[in-house]
C-alpha positions as CSV (number, residue, x, y, z in Angstrom):
1,X,82.9,102.6,74.5
2,X,82.5,104.6,77.7
3,X,82.8,101.3,79.8
4,X,86.1,100.4,78.1
5,X,87.5,103.9,78.8
6,X,86.4,103.7,82.5
7,X,88.0,100.2,82.9
8,X,91.2,101.4,81.3
9,X,91.3,104.5,83.6
10,X,90.7,102.3,86.7
11,X,93.4,99.8,85.7
12,X,95.9,102.6,85.1
13,X,95.2,104.0,88.6
14,X,95.6,100.6,90.2
15,X,98.9,100.0,88.5
16,X,100.2,103.5,89.4
17,X,99.2,103.0,93.0
18,X,101.1,99.8,93.3
19,X,104.2,101.2,91.6
20,X,104.5,104.2,94.0
21,X,103.6,102.4,97.2
22,X,106.0,99.6,98.1
23,X,104.6,96.7,100.0
24,X,105.6,96.5,103.7
25,X,108.5,94.3,104.6
26,X,107.5,90.8,105.7
27,X,107.6,90.2,109.4
28,X,110.4,87.7,108.9
29,X,112.8,90.5,107.7
30,X,112.2,92.9,110.6
31,X,115.0,92.9,113.2
32,X,114.2,91.5,116.6
33,X,114.6,93.6,119.8
34,X,115.4,91.3,122.7
35,X,114.1,92.0,126.2
36,X,116.0,88.9,127.4
37,X,118.8,88.0,125.0
38,X,119.5,84.4,124.1
39,X,122.1,82.9,126.4
40,X,124.4,81.4,123.8
41,X,127.3,79.2,124.6
42,X,129.9,77.9,122.3
43,X,129.1,74.2,121.5
44,X,131.7,71.8,122.9
45,X,132.6,70.2,119.6
46,X,133.3,73.6,118.1
47,X,135.5,74.6,121.1
48,X,137.5,71.4,120.8
49,X,138.0,71.8,117.1
50,X,138.5,75.6,117.4
51,X,135.8,76.2,114.7
52,X,133.6,79.3,114.4
53,X,130.2,79.1,112.8
54,X,126.6,80.3,112.6
55,X,123.1,79.1,112.9
56,X,119.9,80.5,111.4
57,X,116.6,79.8,113.1
58,X,112.9,80.4,112.2
59,X,110.6,80.9,115.1
60,X,107.0,81.9,115.7
61,X,106.6,84.7,118.2
62,X,103.5,85.5,120.3
63,X,103.8,88.5,122.6
64,X,107.6,88.2,122.5
65,X,107.7,84.5,123.4
66,X,109.5,82.3,120.7
67,X,107.8,79.0,119.9
68,X,108.1,76.3,117.2
69,X,111.7,77.2,116.5
70,X,113.4,75.3,113.6
71,X,117.0,75.2,112.4
72,X,117.0,76.7,108.9
73,X,120.8,76.6,108.4
74,X,124.0,75.7,110.2
75,X,127.5,76.5,109.0
76,X,129.6,74.4,109.2
77,X,127.4,71.5,109.9
78,X,128.2,68.9,112.6
79,X,129.5,71.2,115.3
80,X,126.3,71.8,117.2
81,X,125.7,75.5,116.3
82,X,122.0,74.9,115.4
83,X,121.2,72.9,118.6
84,X,122.9,75.5,120.8
85,X,120.8,78.2,119.1
86,X,117.7,76.2,119.8
87,X,118.7,75.6,123.4
88,X,119.3,79.4,123.9
89,X,115.8,80.2,122.7
90,X,114.2,78.4,125.6
91,X,114.8,81.4,127.9
92,X,115.0,84.2,125.3
93,X,112.3,86.8,125.0
94,X,111.7,89.5,122.5
95,X,109.9,92.8,123.1
96,X,106.3,92.0,123.9
97,X,105.1,93.6,120.6
98,X,107.0,90.9,118.6
99,X,104.5,88.6,116.9
100,X,104.5,86.3,113.8
101,X,107.2,84.3,111.9
102,X,110.8,85.5,112.2
103,X,114.0,84.3,110.8
104,X,117.3,85.3,112.4
105,X,120.9,84.2,112.8
106,X,123.5,83.8,115.5
107,X,127.2,83.9,114.9
108,X,129.6,81.9,117.1
109,X,133.2,83.0,117.1
110,X,136.3,81.4,118.6
111,X,138.6,84.1,120.1
């Protein structure tokens, strides 16, 4: 009987602790501070067609250096926004404390 009461009390404490302490945000959702911003250029096909768009990438960061970047989304497709975003990441650097998986977007606008 005492054992059941003790288990119930511990379970109630664990549930209460989880309810009041929210988990930290995943690294992917943390904004990136750039020490060398990506040098984006408008893709040629988009310029010719006068189309604005966006690209979302997912990269691994180690001491601020992006690696293993992948195009997650590109809108509208077929204008080169994703490839241009990948190209721009070759020379981009985040603050040195940036590590782990990150997901972020770039917007390309015709003006």
